N, C-alpha and C positions, 0 to 999 in steps of 0.2 A: 615243361621242365624235363630234361633228360634225367634218367635214373643215376647217372654218374656225376651229376652236378652236386657240388657241396657248398655249404655256407662258408663264406670267407669274411675276414676282418675288413674294417673300413680301409686300411692301408692297401690290402690286396685288391679290393674292389676298385679303389681309386687308380691304382696302377693299371689295372685291366682296361679302364676307361680313358686313361690319359689325363686325369684331373688330380688335383691335390686332395689329400686326405682331409685337410681342414675345410676345403670347399664342400666335400661330400658330407661331412659331419654337420656343417652349417646348413646345408640344404635339408638334411633330415630334421634338424631343430626347427627350421622354418616351415616344415610340413610339405616341402616341394617333392621329396621322395620319402618312401616308407621302407625301413629295413624289414627283412624277412623275420628277424628275431632281435629282441633286445635282451641281453643276458641279465639275470638278477644282479643288482648292485649289492654292495656290502656297506659296512659302516663308513659313512663319509665318502663313499665311492659310487659313482653312478654306474648303471649297467653299460655294457658295450654293444654296439651295433654289429649284426651279422647280416650278410647280404648274399643273395643269389644274383650273380652277375647278369644272367639273361633277363631276370625280372627287373633289375635296376636299369638296364638298357632300354627296356620297354617303357618304364616310367619316364625316363628322360626323353624318349621320342615323343610320348604323349604330351609332355610338358612344353615342348617346343612351340613357340608362336608360329602361326601359319603365315 
């Protein structure tokens, strides 16, 4: 990870990868990818995912079928 890399929202990560935000969120819920951070949720509000795009790319490459 480069020192300049920052955590991004699901929408930003999805745009960087060319996928929909709903697909990325679904993959996280299914355990196919793991966010770098999940923010604390509030009353009746779940936490939000935060991603390192380089890490997410690696996870998706590893998850590809051979």
